[in-house]
KEMIVEX-27564 format. One record per residue: x, y, z of N, C-alpha, C in turn; residue in one letter; residue number from 1; chain. Coordinates in pm, whole numbers. Atoms other than C-alpha are relative to their C-alpha. Layout:
<rs>
     nX     nY     nZ    caX    caY    caZ     cX     cY     cZ rest  nr kette
      X      Y      Z      X      Y      Z      X      Y      Z    A NUM     A
...
</rs>
This chain:
<rs>
     nX     nY     nZ    caX    caY    caZ     cX     cY     cZ rest  nr kette
    -31     69    115  -2051 -10177  13639    110     62    -92    M   1     A
    -75    -86     43  -1778  -9984  13481      0    -66   -153    T   2     A
     -5    -19    128  -1792  -9949  13068    152    -69    -37    L   3     A
   -150    100      7  -1555 -10166  12862    -19    105   -119    N   4     A
      0    -94     98  -1474  -9872  12648    144    -14   -176    R   5     A
    -76     24     68  -1348  -9966  12312     54     81   -102    V   6     A
    -38   -126     58  -1109  -9706  12118    -32    -12   -165    P   7     A
     -5     -3    130  -1191  -9618  11797     10    132    -83    I   8     A
     30   -171    -33  -1073  -9260  11740      5     64   -174    P   9     A
     24   -153    118  -1172  -8983  11462     95     42      4    S  10     A
    -67   -109     11   -958  -8755  11326    -60    164     12    P  11     A
    113   -134     60  -1267  -8493  11311    -39     37    181    N  12     A
     29    -48    -81  -1243  -8302  11661     88    112     26    Y  13     A
    -73   -169    -62  -1104  -7977  11779      1     23    156    S  14     A
     10    -44   -103  -1015  -7810  12115   -123     57     52    G  15     A
     90    -37    -72  -1271  -7694  12327    -21    148     35    R  16     A
    -29   -147    -25  -1143  -7327  12366    -27     14    119    G  17     A
      0    -50   -167  -1117  -7307  12741   -175     -2     66    G  18     A
    167     16    -74  -1513  -7385  12775     48   -130     72    Q  19     A
      4    124    -92  -1616  -7636  13059   -149    -80    -87    A  20     A
     84     89     12  -1822  -7916  12997   -127     11     90    V  21     A
    105     31    -61  -2191  -7884  13091   -131    -77     11    R  22     A
    136     87     71  -2439  -8110  12897     92   -146    -42    L  23     A
     -9    148     52  -2464  -8474  12812    -63    -51   -105    L  24     A
     79     19    158  -2611  -8505  12493    -23   -139    -26    V  25     A
      7    167    103  -2735  -8866  12359    -92    122   -130    I  26     A
     19     -7    134  -2771  -8862  12014   -110   -141    -83    H  27     A
     26    152    103  -2931  -9134  11740     79    -44   -145    T  28     A
    -88     23     58  -2696  -9260  11497   -113    -24   -145    A  29     A
     83      8    117  -2991  -9304  11223     54    -55   -136    E  30     A
    -29    131    160  -2805  -9572  10999     76    -99     81    G  31     A
   -145    109    -99  -2500  -9724  11225    -92    -86     64    A  32     A
     73     56    -66  -2618 -10014  11387    100    -98     98    R  33     A
    -87     71    -72  -2283 -10137  11531     84    119     45    T  34     A
    -87    -71     -1  -2003  -9938  11732    145     74   -127    I  35     A
   -105     62    109  -1742 -10049  11488      3     93   -105    E  36     A
     65   -101    140  -1928  -9890  11166    -38    124     33    S  37     A
     39   -150    -13  -2043  -9611  11329    135     65     39    L  38     A
   -118    -61    -54  -1673  -9550  11433     52     33   -170    G  39     A
    -22    -14    100  -1581  -9606  11065     -1    110    -62    S  40     A
     35    -65     66  -1790  -9393  10919     61    185     54    Y  41     A
    -33    -97    -61  -1650  -9139  11193    169     25    -74    F  42     A
   -135    -11     67  -1310  -9219  11086     51    103   -163    Q  43     A
     -8   -126    156  -1384  -9027  10689     17    118     10    G  44     A
    -25   -144     25  -1350  -8735  10593   -184     98     12    D  45     A
     99    -63     33  -1708  -8620  10681    -23    124     96    V  46     A
    -25    -83    -75  -1651  -8346  10924   -122      2    146    E  47     A
     80     35    -67  -1866  -8542  11201     44    -84     85    A  48     A
    -58     87    -54  -1789  -8709  11465   -112     10    165    S  49     A
     60     19   -156  -1893  -8815  11853     87    -59    125    S  50     A
   -115     44   -112  -1698  -8858  12187    -55   -199     24    H  51     A
    -26    103    -58  -1870  -9200  12241   -116    -87   -100    A  52     A
     89    106     94  -2097  -9518  12065    -52    -99     38    G  53     A
     70    110   -108  -2346  -9734  12220    -42    -87   -132    A  54     A
     20    130    124  -2450 -10068  12033    -98    -98     78    D  55     A
      9    142   -142  -2597 -10385  12218     56    -82     40    D  56     A
   -145     42    -93  -2305 -10492  12359     -8     23     99    K  57     A
    -10    -72   -155  -2343 -10508  12685     69     36     91    P  58     A
   -140    -21    -84  -2137 -10313  12891    116     89   -107    G  59     A
   -102    -60    102  -1941 -10137  12577    -57     96    -49    T  60     A
    -41   -126    108  -1876  -9850  12400    107     58    -72    V  61     A
   -135    -59    117  -1691  -9716  12095     16    138     74    G  62     A
    -22   -107    -66  -1506  -9418  12211    129     38   -131    I  63     A
    -94    -91    130  -1402  -9180  11873     13     91     27    Y  64     A
   -105   -106    -34  -1286  -8862  12053      7     19    156    V  65     A
     34     37   -154  -1182  -8842  12410    -41    198     56    E  66     A
     34    -57    -52  -1324  -8620  12658     79    179      8    R  67     A
   -129   -148    -26  -1019  -8316  12663    -67     59   -140    S  68     A
     83    -65    155  -1194  -8243  12256   -132     28    -53    S  69     A
    115    -10     75  -1452  -8130  12108    -46    -87   -109    S  70     A
    -19    105     72  -1656  -8383  11926   -119    101   -135    A  71     A
     81    -40    125  -1840  -8255  11597   -123    -59      8    W  72     A
    118     43     40  -2177  -8335  11631   -138     92     54    T  73     A
    120    -86    -47  -2406  -8039  11823     26    129    -40    Q  74     A
    -67   -173     82  -2271  -7722  11589     25     96    139    C  75     A
    -75    -80    -59  -2258  -7430  11832    -15    -65    161    D  76     A
     33     72   -157  -2318  -7669  12160    157   -120     12    Y  77     A
   -119     86     18  -1958  -7871  12056     73      6     97    N  78     A
   -107    -49   -134  -1749  -7696  12300    -32      5    147    G  79     A
     25     39   -148  -1968  -7758  12609    -59   -145     37    V  80     A
     64    117     12  -2099  -8114  12525     74   -108    -11    A  81     A
    -26    149     13  -2012  -8498  12545    -72    -21    -43    A  82     A
    127     31     51  -2217  -8665  12333    -12   -172    -26    S  83     A
     34    152     21  -2324  -9034  12296   -100    -27   -153    L  84     A
    124     62    109  -2449  -9202  11959    -18   -103     39    E  85     A
     24    117    -11  -2687  -9436  12011     -7    -70   -158    L  86     A
     -6     62     96  -2672  -9722  11734   -172    -33    -21    C  87     A
    133    -56      6  -3074  -9637  11675    -84     50    -87    G  88     A
     44    -86     72  -3316  -9415  11545    -92     57     83    F  89     A
    102    -96   -160  -3531  -9170  11751   -131    -15   -107    A  90     A
     96     33      1  -3853  -9289  11516    -31   -124     69    A  91     A
    -22    103   -112  -3796  -9571  11760   -163      7    127    W  92     A
     68      6    -62  -4109  -9661  11931     36    -56    141    T  93     A
    -27    127   -120  -4123  -9782  12276     53    -80     41    A  94     A
     56    130      2  -4201 -10093  12229    210    -58    -64    A  95     A
    -92     37     89  -3866 -10116  11992    132     73     59    E  96     A
   -127    -26   -122  -3624  -9946  12251     11   -112    120    W  97     A
    -13    125    -91  -3731 -10195  12472     34   -112    -30    E  98     A
    -76    122     70  -3596 -10458  12251    147      7    -25    A  99     A
   -164    -35     35  -3278 -10327  12274     63     79    155    H 100     A
     -5    -48   -125  -3208 -10300  12655    114     16     56    P 101     A
   -128     -8     27  -2834 -10323  12621     79    172    -37    H 102     A
    -29   -118     70  -2801 -10008  12435    -30    152     99    M 103     A
     25    -85    -50  -2999  -9829  12678     74      0     96    V 104     A
    -64    -55    -96  -2835  -9928  12968    151     -7    -16    D 105     A
   -147    -84     38  -2471  -9842  12788    -23    129     -8    N 106     A
     12   -137    -54  -2608  -9512  12788    -37     74    119    A 107     A
    -23    -49   -165  -2694  -9499  13158     94    -16    -12    G 108     A
   -125     13    -68  -2346  -9626  13238     93     74    -46    L 109     A
    -24    -75      4  -2222  -9377  13019    -20    134     61    W 110     A
     35   -108    -48  -2398  -9108  13144     53     31    150    L 111     A
      0     42   -117  -2334  -9247  13508    192     70    -42    G 112     A
   -170    -26     38  -1918  -9193  13409     19     83    -55    E 113     A
    -44   -127      5  -1920  -8872  13225    -55     75     61    E 114     A
     71    -13    -99  -2151  -8761  13480    121     69    143    A 115     A
    -86     -1   -162  -1889  -8835  13787    144     87    -68    A 116     A
   -157    -34     34  -1564  -8727  13563    -24    194    -38    A 117     A
    -24   -172    -14  -1709  -8324  13471    -93     21    107    F 118     A
     39    -67   -103  -1892  -8291  13769   -157     74     -6    G 119     A
    147    -51     98  -2255  -8252  13569    -74   -125     76    I 120     A
     88     33    -28  -2553  -8312  13753    -84    -98    -76    P 121     A
     50    137     46  -2737  -8667  13677   -171    104    -33    L 122     A
    106    -66     34  -3049  -8411  13555    -86     16   -139    R 123     A
     68    -14    117  -3268  -8452  13236    -69    188     19    L 124     A
     52    -88    -17  -3285  -8128  13163   -167     72   -133    L 125     A
    115     -6     95  -3620  -7952  12966    134    139   -178    T 126     A
    -22    -28    110  -3504  -7763  12601     80    115     53    A 127     A
     -3   -163     -8  -3512  -7384  12761    139    -34    101    A 128     A
    -37      5    -95  -3278  -7519  13019    171    -47    -35    E 129     A
   -109     58     78  -2998  -7700  12800     50    138    -69    A 130     A
    -52    -63     70  -3021  -7411  12587     57    178     81    Q 131     A
      9    -93    -89  -3004  -7165  12877    159     24     82    G 132     A
   -110    -37    -88  -2665  -7234  13045    -17   -128    145    G 133     A
     22     54   -106  -2805  -7513  13256    103    -88    -13    A 134     A
    -97    146    -35  -2581  -7840  13360    -62   -120    -37    A 135     A
     62     88    -34  -2713  -8145  13330    -18   -145   -140    G 136     A
     14    165    129  -2858  -8446  13043   -126     77    -97    V 137     A
    113    -15     99  -3060  -8387  12743     12    -54   -113    C 138     A
    -78     38    128  -3102  -8497  12388     76     77   -114    D 139     A
    -47    -87    103  -3014  -8367  12050   -106     70    -51    H 140     A
     75   -102     34  -3326  -8188  11991    -51    116     97    A 141     A
     12   -177    -97  -3337  -7950  12311     89     58      1    A 142     A
   -134    -86      1  -2984  -7804  12186   -114    119   -130    L 143     A
    105    -76     63  -3295  -7647  11918     98     71   -139    G 144     A
    -86    -42     71  -3139  -7446  11636    156     32    -42    A 145     A
   -128    -41      6  -2820  -7381  11753     84   -129     -3    A 146     A
    -65    138     -7  -2752  -7747  11793    -30   -101    -97    G 147     A
    -11     53    172  -2826  -7813  11390   -164    -32     20    G 148     A
    108     23     22  -3204  -7860  11448    -56   -120    -33    G 149     A
     71    136     38  -3265  -8216  11488   -103    -45    104    H 150     A
    166     81    -83  -3548  -8442  11642     84   -140    140    W 151     A
    -53    106    -55  -3287  -8712  11809     -3     47    160    D 152     A
      1    168    -48  -3313  -8910  12077   -164    -80    -51    V 153     A
    122     29     39  -3701  -8924  11990   -102     24    121    G 154     A
     66    -79   -180  -4005  -8881  12215    -26   -117     62    S 155     A
     70    157    -50  -4045  -9276  12282    170    -18     91    S 156     A
   -121     87    -41  -3641  -9298  12417    -44    -26    168    F 157     A
     51     16   -130  -3671  -9453  12820     72     55     53    P 158     A
    -78    -60   -115  -3526  -9183  12980      3    -59    143    W 159     A
    -34     56   -111  -3609  -9331  13305     93   -133     60    S 160     A
    -89     89      1  -3428  -9601  13285    106     31      2    R 161     A
    -85    -91      3  -3150  -9448  13149     37     32    162    A 162     A
    -46   -111    -49  -3100  -9211  13380    -14   -108    170    L 163     A
    -15     98   -134  -3145  -9499  13721    128   -119    -19    D 164     A
   -129     71     14  -2869  -9697  13537    149     82     22    V 165     A
   -100   -129    -14  -2676  -9362  13569     29     35    143    A 166     A
      0    -56   -140  -2749  -9300  13944    -65     82     22    G 167     A
     97   -117     20  -2989  -9039  13852   -145    -26    -31    G 168     A
    125     14     59  -3350  -8959  13796    -53    113    -41    A 169     A
     68    -70     79  -3569  -8760  13598    -69    118    102    A 170     A
     79    -55    -77  -3713  -8462  13762   -128    -53     28    P 171     A
    125     69    -23  -3974  -8519  13958   -159    110     -1    P 172     A
     70    -74     33  -4327  -8348  13915    -35    100    105    P 173     A
     -2    -52   -196  -4388  -8081  14160   -157    -32     69    P 174     A
     64     51    -85  -4549  -8160  14415   -162     24     35    S 175     A
    125    -33    -19  -4932  -8005  14390      0     78   -122    S 176     A
     -3    -68    103  -4939  -7915  14047   -150     69    -50    P 177     A
    124    -56     22  -5235  -7702  13928    -64   -120   -100    P 178     A
     68     71     26  -5511  -7902  13774     -8     34   -171    S 179     A
     28     51    151  -5472  -8015  13419    154     20    -17    G 180     A
   -163    -38     43  -5090  -7870  13386     92    -35    103    G 181     A
   -149      7    -72  -4744  -7852  13609     65   -141    -32    G 182     A
    -94     58     22  -4652  -8161  13423    125      8   -108    T 183     A
    -97     20     43  -4299  -8233  13268    -45    -28   -145    T 184     A
      7     -5    178  -4330  -8160  12851    110   -107    -30    A 185     A
   -115     49     93  -4170  -8408  12659    109     65    -98    P 186     A
    -84    -94     75  -3879  -8289  12436    -68     45   -137    P 187     A
     13    -47    106  -3947  -8071  12164     45    -68   -126    F 188     A
    -70    130    111  -3925  -8286  11849     86     80   -123    P 189     A
    -81   -106     60  -3716  -7988  11704    -57     24   -138    G 190     A
     41    -32    171  -3912  -7927  11374   -172     59     66    V 191     A
    100    -87    -77  -4188  -7635  11441   -147    -84    -86    L 192     A
    101     32    109  -4540  -7760  11333   -112     92    -60    L 193     A
    115    -94     91  -4701  -7534  11071    -55    -50    -79    I 194     A
     52     74     82  -4990  -7598  10875     29     37   -143    N 195     A
     59    145    -22  -5032  -7829  10664    166    -65     78    P 196     A
   -130     72    -29  -4781  -8069  10845    -42   -155     96    H 197     A
      6    145    -38  -4737  -8452  10927    113    -69     69    A 198     A
   -101     78    -51  -4588  -8633  11167     97     87    113    G 199     A
    -80   -124   -105  -4271  -8504  11421    -55     86    112    D 200     A
     55    -77   -110  -4454  -8498  11704   -113     51     23    G 201     A
    194    -88     38  -4821  -8343  11586   -102   -152     77    T 202     A
    137     80    -62  -5014  -8672  11726     42    -23    168    A 203     A
     30    -24    -87  -4858  -8626  12032     -7    111    111    T 204     A
     48    -92    -24  -4931  -8283  12091   -168     15    -27    W 205     A
    147     51     -7  -5312  -8346  11983    -49    -53     81    Q 206     A
     66     38   -169  -5339  -8580  12260     -1      5     72    A 207     A
      3    -71   -178  -5235  -8384  12513   -100     93    -15    K 208     A
    100   -105    -15  -5457  -8044  12360   -169    -97     24    M 209     A
    171     78    -14  -5768  -8337  12351    -16    -60    155    I 210     A
    -37     24    -84  -5643  -8439  12676    -23    154    138    E 211     A
     26   -110    -91  -5702  -8082  12821   -103     64     13    R 212     A
    202     12     39  -6074  -8064  12664     45     68   -137    G 213     A
     44    -46     82  -5955  -7905  12351    -84    -80   -129    W 214     A
     50     47     48  -6148  -7995  12063     36     -2   -179    D 215     A
    -29    -24    120  -5961  -8077  11711    -73    -97   -149    L 216     A
     96     13     58  -6251  -8226  11540      5   -191    -46    G 217     A
     63    164    -33  -6353  -8587  11454    123    -73    -85    P 218     A
   -153     34     73  -5955  -8656  11298     46    -48    122    G 219     A
    -83    -24   -182  -5852  -8621  11744    131    -25    -82    G 220     A
   -134     -1      5  -5515  -8715  11735     99    -91   -135    A 221     A
    -27     70    135  -5430  -8805  11365    101     19    -80    D 222     A
   -188    -12     71  -5049  -8695  11326    -21     76   -115    D 223     A
    -14   -107    153  -5153  -8407  11062    -57    111     41    L 224     A
     57   -149    -74  -5189  -8066  11192    -46    130   -167    Y 225     A
     86    -94    121  -5410  -7902  10947    -46    130     48    G 226     A
     69   -131    -35  -5669  -7598  10965    -59    -12    154    D 227     A
     81    -17    -86  -5839  -7748  11297    106    -21    126    R 228     A
   -140      8    -77  -5503  -7825  11473     67    126     36    S 229     A
    -58   -158     13  -5385  -7467  11390    -82    134     84    E 230     A
     75   -126    -51  -5682  -7316  11485    -32    -11    183    G 231     A
     -8     47   -123  -5704  -7479  11827    150     56    101    A 232     A
   -122    -73    -69  -5313  -7373  11881      2    144     18    C 233     A
     17   -190    -56  -5425  -6986  11836    -56     31     62    R 234     A
     77     -4   -105  -5663  -7037  12062     51    -12    118    M 235     A
    -82    118   -104  -5456  -7237  12301    122    170     40    F 236     A
   -123   -118    -10  -5143  -6892  12260   -136    134     38    Q 237     A
     24   -115    -22  -5389  -6653  12279    -78    -11    174    D 238     A
     11     17   -101  -5523  -6785  12602    101     -8    101    E 239     A
   -117     26    -76  -5214  -6882  12749    104    158     21    K 240     A
    -82    -77      9  -5041  -6499  12682    148    -51   -126    G 241     A
   -112     44     93  -4787  -6664  12412    -35     76   -128    L 242     A
     18    -51    179  -4753  -6544  12031    -96    -30    -72    V 243     A
    101     50     76  -5023  -6601  11862     21    -12   -151    V 244     A
    -72     34    127  -4895  -6748  11528    -36   -147    -32    D 245     A
     42    111     42  -5085  -7062  11524    121   -117    -45    G 246     A
   -154     55     43  -4701  -7232  11526     29   -112    114    I 247     A
    -93     45   -118  -4610  -7522  11732    164     15     22    V 248     A
   -129    -43    -63  -4288  -7376  11876     65    -78    130    G 249     A
    -28     57   -122  -4055  -7496  12190    -92     40     97    P 250     A
     85    -66    -98  -4268  -7242  12377   -148    -35    -20    E 251     A
    112     68     18  -4616  -7368  12263     40   -152     47    T 252     A
     -9    126    -54  -4526  -7693  12337     14      1    120    W 253     A
    -44    -18   -121  -4372  -7652  12663   -141     -2     73    A 254     A
    142    -55    -31  -4734  -7470  12753   -108    -82     -9    A 255     A
     94    121     16  -4927  -7776  12636    -35    -74     92    T 256     A
      5    131    -57  -4792  -7987  12864     30     85    183    W 257     A
     -1    -15   -168  -4702  -7719  13211    -91    113     19    T 258     A
    120   -131    -12  -4990  -7420  13125   -122    -50    113    A 259     A
    122     53    -79  -5275  -7484  13403   -117     27    -84    P 260     A
    179     23     98  -5671  -7562  13238    -48    127     84    V 261     A
     51    -77     15  -5816  -7277  13237   -178     36    -28    T 262     A
</rs>
């Protein structure tokens, strides 16, 4: 299926400065619910734009900035990225994403067409890979502070479905992972978990730590990063040879899923 590309040109763009596109980045609009309303916003004096947008219209995307130009939506990575804004929210649950199958499928179709146009592999990158020069697919959060420090597209986005539609697949887990580790970490939420803190992936991290055997107290995965969570984090960091600061940043987040249980 070929996407219906509806032109809604934005004046907010710049040249790529000779940089090659290596990233296909998925965002959430966090407000606009149609490609038309999103396009209207990008046509304003807002110093922001995206290459494309997708809503619930089957097989349709809005085109705001042409491929040859940089859209203004991921800061230092604008020159090397093509970007798609989904007319949804990073806080959506898996069930909420399931209620918008056409939007997810539009994302997959866009990924497939852009991957073919730029010669980019349909591979979901880790944050380290996205920030380290690899080519592939990622969300806004994977770009970290240099990408604006955002947390979209959120931890519940159905990457498997989108990549299946695109014609690719998420990287498979290692064939023989170490006990309790070696799995692929979900995207870092883009916000450091520092005591005290609530939300932004806290419960996801806590649940994984509990699965690994760490005691976080009677509250368990309560989505509140407090003294018990910080204490477990410090012990985990020490055990795995990480910087011991009690803060769940990108490295500690990834190690929680990938480091072997010892």
